[in-house]
C-alpha positions as a Markdown table, in Angstrom:
| # | Residue | x | y | z |
|---|---|---|---|---|
| 1 | Met | 2.9 | -14.3 | -7.1 |
| 2 | Val | 1.2 | -11.3 | -8.6 |
| 3 | Ser | -1.8 | -9.7 | -7.0 |
| 4 | Arg | -5.0 | -9.4 | -9.0 |
| 5 | Ile | -5.9 | -5.8 | -9.8 |
| 6 | Glu | -9.4 | -4.9 | -10.7 |
| 7 | Pro | -9.1 | -3.6 | -14.3 |
| 8 | Asp | -10.8 | -0.2 | -13.9 |
| 9 | Arg | -9.9 | 0.6 | -10.3 |
| 10 | Tyr | -7.4 | 3.5 | -10.1 |
| 11 | Ala | -6.2 | 2.6 | -13.6 |
| 12 | Asp | -4.2 | 5.8 | -13.8 |
| 13 | Thr | -2.0 | 4.8 | -10.8 |
| 14 | Gly | -1.7 | 1.1 | -11.1 |
| 15 | Phe | -2.8 | 0.5 | -7.5 |
| 16 | Ala | -5.9 | -1.2 | -6.4 |
| 17 | Val | -6.0 | -0.5 | -2.7 |
| 18 | Lys | -9.6 | -0.5 | -1.7 |
| 19 | Asp | -9.4 | 1.3 | 1.6 |
| 20 | Thr | -7.3 | 4.3 | 0.4 |
| 21 | Ala | -8.7 | 7.4 | -1.4 |
| 22 | Pro | -7.6 | 7.8 | -5.1 |
| 23 | Glu | -5.7 | 11.0 | -4.2 |
| 24 | Ile | -3.6 | 9.2 | -1.7 |
| 25 | Asn | -3.0 | 6.4 | -4.1 |
| 26 | Ala | -1.9 | 8.9 | -6.6 |
| 27 | Met | 0.5 | 10.5 | -4.1 |
| 28 | Ile | 2.0 | 7.1 | -3.2 |
| 29 | Phe | 2.4 | 6.2 | -6.9 |
| 30 | Ala | 4.1 | 9.6 | -7.7 |
| 31 | Ala | 6.5 | 9.1 | -4.7 |
| 32 | Met | 7.4 | 5.6 | -6.0 |
| 33 | Met | 8.0 | 6.9 | -9.5 |
| 34 | Arg | 10.4 | 9.5 | -8.2 |
| 35 | Lys | 12.7 | 6.8 | -7.1 |
| 36 | Thr | 15.2 | 5.4 | -9.6 |
| 37 | Pro | 14.6 | 2.0 | -11.2 |
| 38 | Gln | 17.5 | 0.7 | -9.1 |
| 39 | Glu | 15.9 | 2.0 | -5.9 |
| 40 | Arg | 12.6 | 0.4 | -6.7 |
| 41 | Leu | 14.4 | -2.9 | -7.6 |
| 42 | Leu | 16.2 | -2.9 | -4.3 |
| 43 | Met | 12.9 | -2.2 | -2.5 |
| 44 | Gly | 11.5 | -5.3 | -4.2 |
| 45 | Phe | 14.4 | -7.4 | -3.2 |
| 46 | Asp | 14.1 | -6.2 | 0.4 |
| 47 | Met | 10.4 | -7.0 | 0.5 |
| 48 | Met | 11.1 | -10.5 | -1.0 |
| 49 | Ala | 13.8 | -11.1 | 1.7 |
| 50 | Thr | 11.4 | -10.0 | 4.5 |
| 51 | Ala | 8.6 | -12.3 | 3.1 |
| 52 | Arg | 11.1 | -15.3 | 3.0 |
| 53 | Glu | 12.2 | -14.6 | 6.6 |
| 54 | Met | 8.5 | -14.5 | 7.7 |
| 55 | Val | 7.7 | -17.8 | 6.0 |
| 56 | Trp | 10.9 | -19.5 | 7.4 |
| 57 | Ser | 10.0 | -18.3 | 10.9 |
| 58 | Gly | 6.6 | -20.0 | 10.6 |
| 59 | Val | 8.1 | -23.3 | 9.3 |
| 60 | Gly | 10.0 | -24.0 | 12.5 |
| 61 | Ser | 12.8 | -26.4 | 13.1 |
| 62 | Gln | 11.0 | -29.7 | 13.3 |
| 63 | Gly | 11.5 | -32.3 | 10.6 |
| 64 | Thr | 14.2 | -32.9 | 8.1 |
| 65 | Glu | 15.7 | -30.2 | 5.9 |
| 66 | Ala | 13.9 | -31.6 | 2.9 |
| 67 | Glu | 10.6 | -31.6 | 4.8 |
| 68 | Arg | 11.2 | -28.0 | 5.9 |
| 69 | Arg | 12.1 | -26.9 | 2.4 |
| 70 | Ser | 9.0 | -28.5 | 1.0 |
| 71 | Leu | 6.8 | -26.9 | 3.6 |
| 72 | Phe | 8.5 | -23.5 | 2.9 |
| 73 | Phe | 7.9 | -23.9 | -0.8 |
| 74 | Arg | 4.2 | -24.7 | -0.3 |
| 75 | Arg | 3.6 | -21.8 | 2.0 |
| 76 | Phe | 5.7 | -19.3 | -0.1 |
| 77 | His | 4.4 | -20.2 | -3.5 |
| 78 | Gly | 1.0 | -21.7 | -2.7 |
| 79 | Thr | 1.6 | -24.9 | -4.6 |
| 80 | Glu | 3.4 | -28.2 | -4.3 |
| 81 | Ala | 7.1 | -28.1 | -4.8 |
| 82 | Pro | 8.1 | -29.4 | -8.3 |
| 83 | Trp | 10.2 | -32.1 | -6.8 |
| 84 | Glu | 7.1 | -33.4 | -5.0 |
| 85 | Thr | 4.9 | -33.8 | -8.0 |
| 86 | Lys | 4.2 | -37.4 | -8.9 |
| 87 | Ala | 4.4 | -38.5 | -12.5 |
């Protein structure tokens, strides 16, 4: 999922954090851009893994594996799992 960024808000930094001053956003953006592409990619992987763990922890252990996977998919992606769609 991609967050929706207001088109004109902090356009020079790519961030749209509403409760942070533009100078701070610029500082954060500059710090991120000092990282190598590989470091930024690894950070993204780490964030994705953390998000998955958080969703799995909320799914619990009740139900069959198929039911749990479907629930995970709905919570993580915000839509019905493709294998659940009816023709």
